C-alpha positions as CSV (number, residue, x, y, z in Angstrom):
1,M,95.7,76.5,103.2
2,Q,93.8,78.3,105.9
3,Q,91.7,81.2,105.1
4,E,91.2,83.9,107.9
5,T,89.2,87.2,108.3
6,Y,90.3,90.4,110.3
7,D,89.0,93.8,110.9
8,L,92.7,95.0,110.2
9,V,96.0,93.5,108.9
10,I,98.8,95.4,109.4
11,L,102.2,94.7,107.3
12,G,105.1,95.4,109.5
13,C,105.8,95.1,113.4
14,G,108.1,98.2,114.1
15,P,106.9,101.3,116.3
16,A,104.4,102.5,113.5
17,G,102.7,98.7,113.1
18,L,102.5,98.1,116.9
19,S,101.0,101.6,117.5
20,A,98.5,100.8,114.9
21,A,97.6,97.5,116.2
22,I,97.0,98.4,120.0
23,N,94.8,101.4,119.1
24,A,92.9,99.5,116.8
25,I,92.6,96.6,119.7
26,I,91.4,99.2,121.9
27,R,88.5,99.8,119.3
28,N,87.7,96.0,119.6
29,K,88.8,95.2,116.5
30,K,90.3,91.9,115.5
31,V,93.9,92.7,114.2
32,L,96.8,90.6,113.0
33,V,100.1,91.9,112.6
34,L,102.3,90.3,109.9
35,G,106.3,91.2,110.5
36,D,109.8,89.5,110.5
37,E,111.0,87.8,113.7
38,V,113.2,90.9,114.5
39,C,110.7,93.5,114.2
40,S,112.4,96.8,112.8
41,P,116.1,95.9,112.2
42,P,117.2,99.7,112.1
43,L,115.7,100.5,115.4
44,H,116.9,97.3,116.7
45,K,120.5,98.2,116.0
46,A,120.3,101.8,117.3
47,Q,122.9,102.0,120.1
48,K,121.2,105.3,121.6
49,I,117.9,107.4,121.1
50,D,117.4,110.6,123.3
51,N,114.8,112.4,121.2
52,Y,111.6,109.7,122.1
53,L,109.8,111.8,124.7
54,G,109.8,110.1,128.2
55,L,112.2,107.6,127.6
56,P,115.6,109.4,127.2
57,D,119.2,107.6,126.9
58,M,117.9,104.1,125.8
59,S,119.0,101.7,123.1
60,G,116.8,101.2,120.0
61,A,116.7,97.3,121.2
62,E,115.1,98.7,125.0
63,I,112.8,100.9,123.3
64,L,111.4,98.1,120.9
65,E,111.3,95.5,123.9
66,R,109.0,98.1,125.7
67,F,106.9,98.3,122.5
68,M,106.9,94.6,122.3
69,Q,105.9,94.1,125.9
70,H,103.0,96.7,125.3
71,A,101.6,94.8,122.2
72,L,101.9,91.4,123.8
73,R,100.1,92.9,127.0
74,M,97.2,94.0,124.8
75,K,97.3,90.4,123.2
76,V,98.2,92.0,119.8
77,E,98.5,88.6,117.4
78,I,102.1,88.8,115.7
79,R,103.0,86.5,113.1
80,P,106.4,86.4,111.6
81,A,105.2,86.1,108.2
82,R,105.3,88.6,105.3
83,A,102.3,89.1,102.6
84,E,103.4,88.1,99.4
85,M,100.4,89.4,97.2
86,I,97.3,91.7,98.0
87,N,94.1,91.7,96.0
88,D,91.1,94.1,96.2
89,M,88.0,92.0,96.6
90,D,85.4,94.3,96.0
91,G,85.5,96.2,99.4
92,S,87.7,93.8,101.3
93,F,91.4,92.4,100.7
94,S,92.9,89.1,100.0
95,I,96.4,88.6,101.3
96,L,98.4,85.4,100.4
97,S,100.9,85.1,102.9
98,G,102.9,81.8,102.5
99,D,100.2,78.8,102.5
100,D,97.6,81.1,103.9
101,V,94.8,83.3,102.4
102,I,94.2,86.1,105.1
103,E,90.9,88.4,104.1
104,A,90.8,91.9,105.9
105,R,88.6,94.9,105.8
106,S,91.4,97.2,106.0
107,I,95.1,97.4,105.6
108,V,98.0,99.5,107.4
109,I,101.4,99.2,105.5
110,A,104.0,100.0,108.2
111,T,106.9,98.1,106.3
112,G,109.7,100.7,107.1
113,I,112.1,102.4,104.5
114,P,110.8,101.0,101.1
115,Y,112.8,98.3,99.1
116,K,115.0,99.8,96.7
117,P,116.2,97.8,93.6
118,T,119.8,96.3,93.9
119,L,120.4,95.3,90.7
120,P,120.8,97.5,87.7
121,R,117.6,97.4,85.4
122,E,115.7,95.3,88.1
123,N,112.5,97.4,87.5
124,E,112.9,97.5,83.7
125,F,112.7,93.4,83.9
126,L,110.0,93.3,86.6
127,G,107.2,91.2,85.0
128,K,109.7,90.1,82.2
129,G,111.2,87.3,84.0
130,L,111.9,88.8,87.3
131,G,109.8,88.8,90.3
132,Y,109.6,88.9,93.7
133,C,107.4,85.6,95.0
134,A,108.5,82.5,93.4
135,T,105.4,80.3,94.5
136,C,103.1,83.2,93.0
137,D,104.7,83.0,89.7
138,G,106.3,79.6,89.9
139,P,103.9,77.7,87.2
140,L,104.9,80.2,84.5
141,Y,108.4,78.5,85.0
142,R,107.5,75.0,84.6
143,D,110.3,73.0,82.9
144,R,112.6,76.3,82.8
145,D,115.7,77.4,84.6
146,V,115.7,79.8,87.3
147,L,117.7,81.6,89.6
148,I,116.8,82.4,93.3
149,I,118.5,85.4,94.8
150,S,117.5,85.2,98.5
151,H,118.3,87.7,101.5
152,S,117.2,85.2,104.0
153,E,116.4,81.6,104.9
154,E,113.0,82.3,103.7
155,G,113.7,82.0,100.2
156,E,114.6,78.2,101.1
157,G,111.3,77.0,101.0
158,E,110.3,78.8,97.7
159,A,113.4,77.1,96.2
160,D,112.5,73.6,97.1
161,F,108.8,74.4,95.8
162,M,110.5,75.6,92.5
163,A,112.5,72.4,92.5
164,G,109.7,70.4,92.0
165,I,108.2,72.1,88.9
166,C,111.2,73.5,87.3
167,R,114.1,72.1,85.1
168,K,116.9,73.5,87.1
169,V,116.9,75.7,89.9
170,Y,119.9,77.7,91.3
171,Y,120.1,79.2,94.6
172,L,121.9,82.2,95.8
173,P,122.0,83.1,99.5
174,L,122.9,86.5,100.7
175,Y,123.1,85.3,104.2
176,R,125.4,83.7,106.1
177,Q,123.6,80.5,107.2
178,E,124.4,77.4,105.3
179,P,121.2,76.6,103.5
180,N,119.2,73.6,104.1
181,L,117.7,72.8,100.4
182,D,116.3,70.1,98.2
183,Q,119.0,68.0,96.8
184,R,117.8,69.0,93.5
185,V,118.7,72.8,93.8
186,E,122.3,73.9,93.1
187,V,123.7,76.3,95.5
188,L,125.9,79.1,94.1
189,S,128.2,81.6,95.9
190,G,129.2,85.2,95.1
191,K,127.3,88.5,94.7
192,P,124.7,89.2,91.9
193,M,125.9,92.1,89.5
194,E,123.8,92.3,86.5
195,I,120.6,91.0,84.9
196,I,121.5,89.5,81.3
197,G,118.9,90.1,78.7
198,N,117.4,92.5,76.2
199,D,113.6,92.4,76.5
200,F,113.3,89.5,78.9
201,V,115.6,88.0,81.6
202,E,118.1,85.6,80.1
203,G,120.9,85.3,82.9
204,C,122.5,86.8,85.6
205,K,126.2,87.9,85.7
206,L,127.9,87.3,89.1
207,K,131.0,89.3,90.3
208,D,133.4,86.7,89.6
209,G,132.1,87.0,86.1
210,Q,130.2,83.8,85.6
211,I,127.0,83.9,84.2
212,I,124.1,81.9,85.0
213,N,121.9,81.3,82.2
214,V,118.2,81.2,83.2
215,E,114.7,82.3,82.1
216,G,113.6,83.5,85.5
217,I,115.2,85.4,88.7
218,F,113.5,86.0,91.7
219,V,114.7,88.2,94.4
220,L,113.6,87.3,97.7
221,G,113.5,88.3,101.4
222,G,114.2,92.0,100.4
223,E,110.9,94.0,101.5
224,T,108.6,94.3,98.6
225,A,107.9,97.6,97.5
226,P,104.5,98.7,98.5
227,D,103.0,99.5,94.8
228,R,104.1,96.2,93.9
229,L,102.5,94.5,96.5
230,I,99.1,96.3,96.1
231,P,98.6,97.6,92.3
232,G,97.5,101.0,91.8
233,L,99.2,102.4,95.2
234,I,100.6,105.9,94.4
235,L,103.9,106.4,95.4
236,E,106.2,109.7,95.3
237,D,110.2,109.5,95.6
238,N,109.7,105.8,96.7
239,H,107.3,106.8,99.4
240,I,103.7,106.2,99.9
241,V,101.7,109.3,99.5
242,V,99.2,109.8,102.3
243,N,97.1,112.6,103.9
244,R,96.7,113.9,107.5
245,Q,94.4,110.6,108.2
246,Q,96.9,108.3,106.8
247,E,94.8,107.2,104.0
248,T,96.3,106.3,100.6
249,N,94.7,106.6,97.4
250,L,92.9,103.0,97.7
251,P,90.0,103.1,99.9
252,G,90.7,101.0,103.1
253,V,94.6,101.3,102.5
254,F,96.7,103.0,105.0
255,A,99.9,103.8,105.8
256,A,102.4,105.1,108.8
257,G,105.9,105.4,109.7
258,D,109.2,105.3,107.3
259,C,107.3,104.1,104.6
260,T,105.5,107.6,104.2
261,G,109.0,109.4,104.0
262,A,111.2,111.4,106.5
263,P,111.7,111.9,109.2
264,Y,112.7,108.5,110.0
265,Q,112.2,109.2,113.9
266,V,110.4,106.7,116.5
267,A,108.2,109.3,117.6
268,K,106.8,110.2,113.8
269,S,106.2,106.6,113.4
270,V,104.3,106.1,116.7
271,G,102.0,109.0,116.0
272,E,101.4,108.2,112.3
273,G,100.6,104.4,113.6
274,Q,98.1,105.7,116.0
275,V,96.0,107.8,113.6
276,A,96.5,105.1,110.8
277,G,95.2,102.5,113.6
278,L,92.0,104.4,114.6
279,N,91.1,105.3,111.0
280,A,91.3,102.0,109.9
281,A,89.3,100.8,112.5
282,R,86.8,103.5,111.7
283,Y,86.7,102.1,108.2
284,A,86.6,98.6,109.2
285,S,83.4,99.3,111.3
286,R,81.7,101.2,108.3
287,R,82.6,98.2,106.1
């Protein structure tokens, strides 16, 4: 496990995250951006964008490539990883990302449109057998049966980890690639429809009617809701509440882009990213 310290860690490498990064680097700050290998999938898929000043009649992929070239020219460090848990350490932040623990003096959340629960009663079972990080909560399910529902290949490593401590691990991939897993993991097919249980998780019902009896369910690969990632963060209508300085209610935590609400536009994300990056850099300097 590695431990690193940065002035600013940015969650998300879309327009808001990259804008925050280059503005903080201009202020001589040590910056790390955590993001997926394809930054900002919604922008990447846009066929044509005409409302970004100075870059008319371009596809989302072309604009994103320009942004990435600019960031790389500025030597922005981008790591294809995501934050799994963040703890306030009395003035700084400890971020768990895979096997790494990253310390940050300030944080900018730029994760895009927040994750919305996809299963009925998902919020109700959170912390009662349902979670979003198997490696974080794994020890609680030692010698028990669990189901891992994964939206991407990232879940395979967590399933292998759980196979080493759980009695039985089921893996339900919601992506096309054939999973490469520990032989102890049983791969399922189908679509999850319903969580079974009263006060605690007892299983999951699939679309074909099959019921998988487990004591724990982990939904992986969907972006973790910000208030679950950082306890105490205030949301309104599923978006992060910020002021004109892009400050959240938590000192040292800023937010920018789609995660702060509509309009979901590139120009708005870039502008908010700039404000967040400058103010986060200023906060890190005071720390």
